[in-house]
N, C-alpha and C positions, 0 to 999 in steps of 0.2 A: 263118794258123793261130792265132797268139796276138794279132796286131795288132788293135786296136779300142778302143772306149770301154766301160768297165764301171762300173756305178753301184751305190751302196749308200746307203740312205736316211740313215744316220748319218754316214758318213765321206765321202760325196760321190763323185767320179769318179776313176778311174784310167785314164789314157790310155796305151796301149801302141803304139809306133811302131817301124818298122824304119829304121835309119840306117846305110847302108853294109852292113856285115856284123854289126851289133850290134842287139840289141833293147833299146829304151829305154822307161822308164816315167816318167810325170809324175803327181803327185797334188798339186793346188794349186801351190804354189811349189816343192815338193820334187821333185827329179828325179834319176834315176840310170840306170845300165845294169844289165841282167839277165845273170846267168851261169847255165849249166845246173848244177843240183845233182843231179838224178836224172831223166834223160831218159825212162826207162821209166815213171815215175810222174808225168810232166809237172810236175815241181817245179823252180822257178827260185829263185835267191837274188838279192835286191835289197838295196841300201843307199840308203834315202831318208829315214830317220828317225834317223840317227846310228849305226846298227848294222845288221848283216846280219840279214835276215828272209827267211822262206820264203814263196813264193807257189805255190799248187797250182792248176793249171787242170783243168777238167773238160770233156769233150767228149760230144756226143750219140753214141749207139750207131752211127749211120750215118756218122760221121766229119765232116769239114768243120772249120770254125772252132770255137774254144772257145766254150762257152755261158755259163760261170760260172768265177769264180776265188775262192779263199779266201785271205784276207790278214788277219793280226792277229785271228783268230777270227771274222772277218766274211765274209759272202758278197757278192760283187759280180756282178751279172748283166750280160751283154753287151747293150748298147743296139743293137738292130737298126737299120740304116740310118744310125747315127751314124758320122761320119768323124772319125778322129783329128785333133785341132787342133794 
């Protein structure tokens, strides 16, 4: 659902992976775990840049995996076929 690689031309890639029962995010050398902030709005809270920040995922109307996320005022688009590294 959330797992995958998302790209932004300015900020690079965010890689989301599932590890056990946790969702983890990596952006360059920064990494951390996500916690649910508002499940009904697909908002998660992450700490990868020294403070808590909100990430909002967007999904296509027909469901499936997230297609886009918003972080730090920027949009990151899911890279189709990209496997988390």
